[in-house]
C-alpha positions in Angstrom: 23.7 -1.6 18.5 25.9 -2.1 14.9 24.3 -5.3 13.1 22.4 -6.4 11.3 21.9 -3.6 8.6 18.4 -2.3 8.8 15.9 -2.4 5.3 13.7 -0.3 4.9 11.0 -2.6 2.7 7.9 -1.3 0.4 4.9 -3.5 -0.2 1.7 -2.9 -1.7 -1.4 -3.7 -1.0 -4.5 -3.3 -2.7 -7.0 -2.4 0.6 -6.8 -0.4 3.3 -7.9 -3.9 5.5 -5.0 -6.1 3.5 -2.6 -3.1 4.6 -3.9 -3.6 8.3 -3.9 -6.9 9.3 -0.8 -7.5 7.5 0.9 -4.3 9.4 -0.3 -6.4 13.1 0.9 -9.5 12.1 4.3 -8.5 11.1 4.7 -6.1 13.7 2.8 -8.8 16.5 5.2 -11.5 14.6 8.8 -9.4 16.0 9.1 -9.4 12.2 9.0 -5.6 11.7 9.8 -3.2 14.0 7.2 -0.6 12.4 4.8 -0.6 9.9 4.0 2.4 7.7 0.8 2.3 6.2 0.1 5.4 3.1 -3.2 5.4 1.5 -3.8 6.8 -1.6 -1.1 5.9 -4.0 -2.3 5.1 -7.2 -0.7 2.0 -9.4 -0.2 1.6 -13.4 0.9 -1.4 -14.5 1.8 -4.1 -16.9 -0.3 -7.3 -15.8 -0.8 -10.6 -17.6 -0.4 -7.8 -21.1 -2.9 -5.5 -19.5 -2.0 -2.2 -18.7 -4.3 -1.6 -14.9 -4.3 1.3 -12.4 -5.1 0.6 -9.4 -5.5 2.1 -5.8 -3.4 1.2 -3.0 -2.0 1.4 0.5 1.2 1.5 0.4 3.4 -0.2 3.9 6.8 1.1 4.4 8.5 -2.1 6.8 11.2 -1.3 9.1 13.2 -4.6 9.7 16.8 -5.8 10.2 18.6 -8.3 6.8 18.4 -10.6 9.1 14.5 -11.0 10.0 13.6 -10.5 6.1 13.2 -13.8 4.4 11.0 -14.7 7.8 9.4 -11.6 7.1 9.3 -12.4 3.5 8.0 -15.8 3.9 5.1 -14.3 6.4 3.8 -11.6 4.3 3.7 -14.2 0.6 1.8 -16.2 3.0 -0.8 -12.9 4.1 -0.5 -10.9 1.0 -3.9 -11.3 -1.7 -2.4 -10.9 -4.6 -0.6 -13.2 -6.9 2.1 -11.6 -7.5 3.2 -8.8 -4.3 5.6 -5.7 -4.7 8.3 -6.7 -2.1 11.5 -3.9 -2.4 14.0 -4.5 0.1 16.5 -0.9 0.1 19.3 -0.7 2.8 19.6 2.0 5.0 22.8 3.6 5.1 22.5 6.5 7.9 19.8 7.1 10.2 19.1 8.5 13.6 21.2 5.5 15.7 19.0 5.2 18.8 16.4 4.3 15.9 18.1 1.7 14.0 18.8 0.5 17.5 14.9 0.1 18.5 14.3 -1.1 15.1 16.5 -4.5 15.5 15.3 -4.6 19.0 12.6 -4.9 18.4 12.6 -7.7 15.3 15.3 -9.4 17.5 13.4 -12.9 18.9 
């Protein structure tokens, strides 16, 4: 398998429970092959004119470009934040067998 492009998506969650719910849903619905949860992230940002610093969990979501729109829609539906962070980066290189595994696990 060489196509489609694999994406590494970054999404922060305000707490462990919402991060776990998102991870389980995205993998369970084959919208992501794997989601890593990284606790202990501290984000500093401006929201509605005020500076905030919050503890969050960072999700590393592995999916394919063809499944991104469906994954994004589901994530936005379930995420507790008004404006969730979701950034997708194309994976240019990686272990071919792993990338094939990602593709196979998000195939419809």
